[in-house]
N, CA, C and O atoms as CSV, one atom per row, in Angstrom:
chain,resi,resn,atom,element,x,y,z
A,1,MET,N,N,-13.348,-43.961,-79.868
A,1,MET,CA,C,-11.597,-43.403,-80.172
A,1,MET,C,C,-11.994,-44.360,-82.094
A,1,MET,O,O,-12.562,-45.452,-82.064
A,2,LEU,N,N,-11.612,-43.760,-83.419
A,2,LEU,CA,C,-11.428,-43.863,-84.415
A,2,LEU,C,C,-10.406,-45.505,-84.421
A,2,LEU,O,O,-9.597,-46.125,-83.731
A,3,GLU,N,N,-10.985,-45.566,-85.434
A,3,GLU,CA,C,-10.769,-47.063,-86.534
A,3,GLU,C,C,-10.619,-46.612,-87.887
A,3,GLU,O,O,-11.467,-46.056,-88.586
A,4,ILE,N,N,-9.783,-46.829,-88.089
A,4,ILE,CA,C,-9.156,-46.667,-89.297
A,4,ILE,C,C,-7.964,-48.391,-90.208
A,4,ILE,O,O,-7.069,-49.142,-89.818
A,5,LYS,N,N,-8.656,-48.218,-91.308
A,5,LYS,CA,C,-7.898,-49.334,-92.151
A,5,LYS,C,C,-7.701,-48.662,-92.974
A,5,LYS,O,O,-8.369,-47.854,-93.621
A,6,VAL,N,N,-5.947,-49.261,-92.972
A,6,VAL,CA,C,-5.463,-48.506,-94.682
A,6,VAL,C,C,-5.420,-50.120,-95.340
A,6,VAL,O,O,-5.301,-51.236,-94.833
A,7,ALA,N,N,-5.573,-49.637,-96.656
A,7,ALA,CA,C,-5.181,-51.089,-97.373
A,7,ALA,C,C,-5.016,-51.173,-98.685
A,7,ALA,O,O,-5.686,-50.731,-99.618
A,8,GLY,N,N,-3.984,-51.833,-98.639
A,8,GLY,CA,C,-2.469,-51.858,-99.740
A,8,GLY,C,C,-1.682,-53.065,-100.156
A,8,GLY,O,O,-1.279,-53.781,-99.240
A,9,SER,N,N,-1.443,-53.353,-101.196
A,9,SER,CA,C,-0.858,-54.860,-100.737
A,9,SER,C,C,0.660,-54.618,-100.948
A,9,SER,O,O,1.266,-54.925,-101.974
A,10,GLY,N,N,1.356,-53.862,-99.534
A,10,GLY,CA,C,2.371,-53.004,-99.544
A,10,GLY,C,C,3.303,-52.188,-100.475
A,10,GLY,O,O,4.492,-51.975,-100.237
A,11,CYS,N,N,2.323,-51.569,-102.040
A,11,CYS,CA,C,3.238,-51.294,-102.693
A,11,CYS,C,C,3.807,-50.351,-102.005
A,11,CYS,O,O,3.671,-50.350,-100.782
A,12,THR,N,N,4.765,-49.084,-102.829
A,12,THR,CA,C,5.432,-47.534,-102.107
A,12,THR,C,C,3.877,-47.044,-102.011
A,12,THR,O,O,3.528,-47.689,-101.022
A,13,SER,N,N,2.760,-46.329,-102.408
A,13,SER,CA,C,1.714,-45.865,-102.561
A,13,SER,C,C,0.908,-46.692,-100.665
A,13,SER,O,O,0.646,-46.066,-99.637
A,14,CYS,N,N,0.836,-47.432,-100.799
A,14,CYS,CA,C,0.376,-48.286,-99.881
A,14,CYS,C,C,1.318,-48.478,-98.721
A,14,CYS,O,O,1.158,-49.349,-97.866
A,15,ASN,N,N,2.380,-47.551,-98.746
A,15,ASN,CA,C,3.023,-47.332,-97.518
A,15,ASN,C,C,3.189,-45.840,-97.520
A,15,ASN,O,O,2.343,-45.278,-96.825
A,16,VAL,N,N,3.612,-45.450,-97.810
A,16,VAL,CA,C,3.365,-44.142,-97.433
A,16,VAL,C,C,1.833,-43.440,-97.041
A,16,VAL,O,O,1.555,-42.349,-96.544
A,17,LEU,N,N,1.322,-44.128,-97.319
A,17,LEU,CA,C,-0.223,-43.350,-96.764
A,17,LEU,C,C,-0.453,-44.090,-95.003
A,17,LEU,O,O,-1.165,-43.662,-94.095
A,18,GLU,N,N,0.284,-45.083,-95.021
A,18,GLU,CA,C,0.463,-45.638,-93.387
A,18,GLU,C,C,1.433,-44.852,-92.773
A,18,GLU,O,O,1.420,-44.653,-91.558
A,19,ALA,N,N,2.429,-44.306,-93.658
A,19,ALA,CA,C,2.743,-43.379,-92.828
A,19,ALA,C,C,2.596,-42.363,-92.276
A,19,ALA,O,O,2.781,-42.110,-91.086
A,20,ARG,N,N,2.102,-41.420,-93.455
A,20,ARG,CA,C,1.011,-40.412,-93.225
A,20,ARG,C,C,-0.238,-40.313,-92.152
A,20,ARG,O,O,-0.564,-39.316,-91.508
A,21,VAL,N,N,-0.768,-41.446,-92.139
A,21,VAL,CA,C,-2.339,-41.195,-91.504
A,21,VAL,C,C,-1.289,-41.278,-89.982
A,21,VAL,O,O,-1.412,-40.244,-89.326
A,22,LYS,N,N,-0.138,-42.497,-89.232
A,22,LYS,CA,C,0.318,-42.811,-88.014
A,22,LYS,C,C,0.903,-41.218,-87.371
A,22,LYS,O,O,0.853,-40.727,-86.243
A,23,LYS,N,N,1.616,-40.586,-89.056
A,23,LYS,CA,C,1.955,-39.152,-89.002
A,23,LYS,C,C,1.062,-37.593,-88.081
A,23,LYS,O,O,1.514,-36.895,-87.173
A,24,VAL,N,N,-0.014,-37.527,-88.646
A,24,VAL,CA,C,-0.673,-37.376,-88.535
A,24,VAL,C,C,-1.932,-37.506,-87.846
A,24,VAL,O,O,-2.818,-36.652,-87.803
A,25,LEU,N,N,-1.935,-38.421,-87.415
A,25,LEU,CA,C,-2.690,-38.932,-85.674
A,25,LEU,C,C,-2.264,-38.350,-84.467
A,25,LEU,O,O,-2.814,-38.076,-83.401
A,26,GLU,N,N,-0.380,-38.163,-85.235
A,26,GLU,CA,C,0.420,-37.772,-84.322
A,26,GLU,C,C,0.185,-36.401,-83.918
A,26,GLU,O,O,0.149,-35.946,-82.775
A,27,GLU,N,N,0.088,-36.028,-84.620
A,27,GLU,CA,C,0.103,-34.647,-83.936
A,27,GLU,C,C,-0.681,-33.736,-83.987
A,27,GLU,O,O,-0.689,-32.511,-84.104
A,28,LEU,N,N,-1.727,-35.028,-83.815
A,28,LEU,CA,C,-3.081,-34.105,-84.178
A,28,LEU,C,C,-3.668,-35.190,-81.732
A,28,LEU,O,O,-4.335,-35.046,-80.707
A,29,ARG,N,N,-3.108,-35.675,-82.131
A,29,ARG,CA,C,-2.510,-36.375,-80.667
A,29,ARG,C,C,-4.642,-37.098,-80.733
A,29,ARG,O,O,-5.515,-37.525,-79.978
A,30,ILE,N,N,-4.445,-36.829,-81.936
A,30,ILE,CA,C,-6.780,-38.281,-82.137
A,30,ILE,C,C,-5.503,-39.640,-81.235
A,30,ILE,O,O,-4.281,-39.762,-81.140
A,31,GLU,N,N,-6.656,-40.354,-80.783
A,31,GLU,CA,C,-6.256,-41.955,-80.318
A,31,GLU,C,C,-7.000,-42.850,-81.339
A,31,GLU,O,O,-8.141,-42.734,-81.789
A,32,ALA,N,N,-5.866,-43.942,-81.626
A,32,ALA,CA,C,-6.879,-44.171,-83.727
A,32,ALA,C,C,-6.610,-45.626,-83.287
A,32,ALA,O,O,-5.686,-45.631,-82.473
A,33,MET,N,N,-7.276,-47.342,-83.635
A,33,MET,CA,C,-6.539,-47.986,-83.103
A,33,MET,C,C,-6.429,-48.591,-85.219
A,33,MET,O,O,-7.348,-48.982,-85.939
A,34,LEU,N,N,-5.371,-48.456,-85.453
A,34,LEU,CA,C,-4.764,-47.825,-87.013
A,34,LEU,C,C,-4.263,-49.332,-87.716
A,34,LEU,O,O,-3.154,-49.864,-87.651
A,35,MET,N,N,-5.551,-49.815,-88.426
A,35,MET,CA,C,-5.016,-51.486,-89.010
A,35,MET,C,C,-4.536,-51.527,-90.499
A,35,MET,O,O,-4.992,-50.645,-91.227
A,36,LYS,N,N,-3.765,-52.344,-90.987
A,36,LYS,CA,C,-3.483,-52.568,-92.180
A,36,LYS,C,C,-4.259,-53.735,-92.817
A,36,LYS,O,O,-4.223,-54.911,-92.454
A,37,VAL,N,N,-4.834,-53.305,-93.636
A,37,VAL,CA,C,-5.485,-54.685,-95.052
A,37,VAL,C,C,-4.781,-55.712,-95.729
A,37,VAL,O,O,-4.850,-56.502,-94.787
A,38,SER,N,N,-4.377,-56.124,-96.290
A,38,SER,CA,C,-2.843,-56.622,-97.696
A,38,SER,C,C,-4.058,-57.102,-97.926
A,38,SER,O,O,-4.697,-56.458,-98.759
A,39,ASP,N,N,-4.951,-58.664,-97.136
A,39,ASP,CA,C,-5.405,-59.922,-98.285
A,39,ASP,C,C,-6.725,-58.365,-99.200
A,39,ASP,O,O,-7.419,-57.374,-98.973
A,40,PHE,N,N,-6.242,-59.259,-100.189
A,40,PHE,CA,C,-7.254,-58.482,-101.739
A,40,PHE,C,C,-8.667,-58.972,-100.941
A,40,PHE,O,O,-9.207,-58.261,-100.094
A,41,ASN,N,N,-9.054,-59.983,-101.250
A,41,ASN,CA,C,-11.027,-60.620,-100.698
A,41,ASN,C,C,-11.233,-59.465,-99.391
A,41,ASN,O,O,-11.942,-58.481,-99.603
A,42,GLU,N,N,-10.789,-59.590,-98.490
A,42,GLU,CA,C,-11.357,-58.023,-97.017
A,42,GLU,C,C,-11.210,-57.107,-98.018
A,42,GLU,O,O,-12.240,-56.464,-97.814
A,43,MET,N,N,-10.486,-56.363,-99.314
A,43,MET,CA,C,-9.975,-55.124,-99.918
A,43,MET,C,C,-11.602,-55.214,-100.279
A,43,MET,O,O,-12.546,-54.489,-99.966
A,44,ALA,N,N,-11.540,-55.975,-100.779
A,44,ALA,CA,C,-13.321,-56.313,-102.025
A,44,ALA,C,C,-15.153,-55.929,-101.280
A,44,ALA,O,O,-16.193,-55.369,-101.626
A,45,ARG,N,N,-14.306,-57.038,-99.530
A,45,ARG,CA,C,-15.633,-56.984,-99.465
A,45,ARG,C,C,-15.461,-55.089,-98.404
A,45,ARG,O,O,-16.332,-54.222,-98.350
A,46,LEU,N,N,-14.328,-55.061,-97.876
A,46,LEU,CA,C,-14.287,-53.328,-97.651
A,46,LEU,C,C,-14.960,-52.303,-98.459
A,46,LEU,O,O,-15.742,-51.373,-98.259
A,47,GLY,N,N,-14.287,-52.893,-99.551
A,47,GLY,CA,C,-15.104,-52.174,-100.665
A,47,GLY,C,C,-13.787,-50.803,-101.617
A,47,GLY,O,O,-13.763,-49.856,-102.404
A,48,ILE,N,N,-12.995,-51.612,-100.826
A,48,ILE,CA,C,-11.882,-51.054,-101.650
A,48,ILE,C,C,-11.249,-51.710,-103.396
A,48,ILE,O,O,-10.759,-52.742,-103.854
A,49,LEU,N,N,-11.433,-51.096,-103.611
A,49,LEU,CA,C,-11.392,-51.181,-105.270
A,49,LEU,C,C,-10.067,-51.008,-106.188
A,49,LEU,O,O,-9.500,-51.965,-106.716
A,50,VAL,N,N,-9.862,-50.348,-106.247
A,50,VAL,CA,C,-8.220,-49.630,-106.278
A,50,VAL,C,C,-7.287,-49.076,-104.931
A,50,VAL,O,O,-7.704,-48.305,-104.067
A,51,THR,N,N,-6.103,-49.600,-104.987
A,51,THR,CA,C,-5.197,-50.083,-104.224
A,51,THR,C,C,-4.447,-48.596,-103.610
A,51,THR,O,O,-4.721,-48.012,-104.658
A,52,PRO,N,N,-3.910,-47.776,-102.990
A,52,PRO,CA,C,-4.191,-47.700,-101.755
A,52,PRO,C,C,-5.500,-46.713,-101.529
A,52,PRO,O,O,-5.997,-45.747,-102.108
A,53,GLY,N,N,-5.720,-47.359,-100.575
A,53,GLY,CA,C,-7.363,-47.007,-99.583
A,53,GLY,C,C,-7.376,-47.223,-98.617
A,53,GLY,O,O,-7.012,-48.160,-97.907
A,54,LEU,N,N,-8.087,-45.788,-98.429
A,54,LEU,CA,C,-8.905,-45.406,-96.874
A,54,LEU,C,C,-9.923,-45.029,-95.833
A,54,LEU,O,O,-10.622,-44.025,-95.699
A,55,ILE,N,N,-9.808,-46.035,-95.203
A,55,ILE,CA,C,-11.296,-46.136,-94.406
A,55,ILE,C,C,-11.318,-46.189,-92.437
A,55,ILE,O,O,-10.734,-46.841,-91.571
A,56,ILE,N,N,-12.232,-45.220,-92.475
A,56,ILE,CA,C,-12.647,-43.784,-91.222
A,56,ILE,C,C,-13.706,-44.627,-90.278
A,56,ILE,O,O,-14.920,-44.436,-90.200
A,57,ASN,N,N,-13.037,-45.460,-89.689
A,57,ASN,CA,C,-14.826,-45.566,-88.737
A,57,ASN,C,C,-15.456,-46.287,-90.029
A,57,ASN,O,O,-16.236,-45.545,-90.626
A,58,GLY,N,N,-15.298,-47.567,-90.600
A,58,GLY,CA,C,-16.057,-48.111,-91.934
A,58,GLY,C,C,-16.208,-47.312,-92.991
A,58,GLY,O,O,-16.661,-48.052,-93.864
A,59,GLU,N,N,-16.082,-46.125,-93.470
A,59,GLU,CA,C,-16.281,-45.384,-94.729
A,59,GLU,C,C,-15.272,-44.400,-95.345
A,59,GLU,O,O,-14.730,-43.310,-95.160
A,60,VAL,N,N,-15.357,-45.610,-96.328
A,60,VAL,CA,C,-14.365,-45.594,-97.734
A,60,VAL,C,C,-13.657,-43.732,-97.780
A,60,VAL,O,O,-13.811,-42.875,-98.649
A,61,VAL,N,N,-13.472,-43.719,-97.462
A,61,VAL,CA,C,-12.903,-42.382,-97.605
A,61,VAL,C,C,-11.762,-42.319,-99.025
A,61,VAL,O,O,-11.403,-41.346,-99.689
A,62,SER,N,N,-11.510,-43.330,-99.105
A,62,SER,CA,C,-10.381,-42.247,-100.352
A,62,SER,C,C,-9.347,-44.391,-101.086
A,62,SER,O,O,-8.780,-45.248,-100.409
A,63,GLN,N,N,-9.582,-44.334,-102.378
A,63,GLN,CA,C,-8.983,-44.861,-103.536
A,63,GLN,C,C,-8.106,-44.947,-104.403
A,63,GLN,O,O,-8.408,-44.231,-105.358
A,64,GLY,N,N,-6.721,-45.717,-104.615
A,64,GLY,CA,C,-6.524,-44.642,-105.862
A,64,GLY,C,C,-5.830,-43.932,-105.233
A,64,GLY,O,O,-4.737,-44.079,-105.780
A,65,LYS,N,N,-5.648,-42.942,-104.091
A,65,LYS,CA,C,-5.129,-42.199,-104.556
A,65,LYS,C,C,-3.963,-41.789,-103.534
A,65,LYS,O,O,-3.923,-42.755,-102.771
A,66,LEU,N,N,-2.795,-40.682,-103.028
A,66,LEU,CA,C,-2.228,-40.913,-102.405
A,66,LEU,C,C,-2.938,-39.400,-101.338
A,66,LEU,O,O,-2.248,-38.381,-101.371
A,67,PRO,N,N,-4.145,-39.366,-100.549
A,67,PRO,CA,C,-4.359,-37.907,-100.007
A,67,PRO,C,C,-3.203,-38.037,-99.232
A,67,PRO,O,O,-2.637,-39.030,-98.776
A,68,SER,N,N,-2.828,-36.150,-99.134
A,68,SER,CA,C,-2.430,-35.013,-98.318
A,68,SER,C,C,-2.108,-35.245,-97.695
A,68,SER,O,O,-2.908,-36.150,-97.454
A,69,GLU,N,N,-0.989,-35.317,-96.415
A,69,GLU,CA,C,-1.217,-35.062,-94.350
A,69,GLU,C,C,-2.351,-33.400,-94.422
A,69,GLU,O,O,-2.656,-33.007,-93.296
A,70,SER,N,N,-2.764,-32.756,-95.300
A,70,SER,CA,C,-3.418,-32.105,-94.834
A,70,SER,C,C,-5.299,-32.202,-95.326
A,70,SER,O,O,-6.231,-31.900,-94.581
A,71,THR,N,N,-5.396,-32.633,-96.555
A,71,THR,CA,C,-6.493,-34.054,-96.956
A,71,THR,C,C,-6.416,-34.836,-95.727
A,71,THR,O,O,-7.603,-35.163,-95.729
A,72,LEU,N,N,-6.109,-35.201,-95.037
A,72,LEU,CA,C,-5.739,-36.754,-94.069
A,72,LEU,C,C,-6.740,-35.567,-92.575
A,72,LEU,O,O,-7.832,-35.595,-92.008
A,73,LYS,N,N,-5.484,-34.695,-92.554
A,73,LYS,CA,C,-5.809,-34.080,-90.958
A,73,LYS,C,C,-7.140,-33.266,-90.971
A,73,LYS,O,O,-7.510,-32.661,-89.965
A,74,ASP,N,N,-8.171,-33.267,-92.661
A,74,ASP,CA,C,-8.578,-32.922,-92.058
A,74,ASP,C,C,-10.295,-33.819,-91.640
A,74,ASP,O,O,-11.210,-33.644,-90.835
A,75,TRP,N,N,-9.935,-34.872,-92.833
A,75,TRP,CA,C,-10.968,-35.835,-93.117
A,75,TRP,C,C,-10.736,-36.730,-90.987
A,75,TRP,O,O,-11.658,-37.364,-90.474
A,76,LEU,N,N,-9.279,-36.468,-90.211
A,76,LEU,CA,C,-9.650,-37.201,-89.460
A,76,LEU,C,C,-9.386,-36.552,-88.003
A,76,LEU,O,O,-8.738,-37.000,-87.056
A,77,GLU,N,N,-10.211,-35.167,-88.163
A,77,GLU,CA,C,-10.196,-33.654,-87.226
A,77,GLU,C,C,-11.858,-34.564,-87.299
A,77,GLU,O,O,-12.178,-35.213,-86.303
A,78,ARG,N,N,-13.011,-34.520,-88.786
A,78,ARG,CA,C,-14.455,-34.814,-88.288
A,78,ARG,C,C,-14.554,-35.486,-87.628
A,78,ARG,O,O,-14.889,-35.325,-86.455
A,79,SER,N,N,-14.068,-37.293,-88.638
A,79,SER,CA,C,-14.184,-38.041,-87.801
A,79,SER,C,C,-14.268,-37.739,-86.474
A,79,SER,O,O,-15.349,-38.123,-86.028
A,80,GLU,N,N,-13.576,-37.207,-85.651
A,80,GLU,CA,C,-13.187,-37.424,-84.423
A,80,GLU,C,C,-14.012,-37.265,-83.612
A,80,GLU,O,O,-14.202,-37.996,-82.640
A,81,SER,N,N,-15.105,-35.494,-84.139
A,81,SER,CA,C,-15.732,-35.155,-83.389
A,81,SER,C,C,-17.005,-35.614,-83.934
A,81,SER,O,O,-17.723,-34.683,-83.569
A,82,ARG,N,N,-17.518,-36.151,-84.352
A,82,ARG,CA,C,-18.542,-37.066,-85.143
A,82,ARG,C,C,-18.823,-37.902,-83.341
A,82,ARG,O,O,-19.619,-38.831,-83.209
């Protein structure tokens, strides 16, 4: 099972990223534990310095931008196959 963390303070981009991740997970029928991280100290500890941030299985895959659904699909499929 994938462990996914969306890091953000609750801004529009952070909320959109979380919604996109949920949508892609449903479309691909990938089982994942999706968590939201909004504490700035925790974000920094995880390596996120700019929001929104996305961490898949402990690896920061994006920060400071809003990845497209197709990019998310690619990342999630690759992470699932590992």
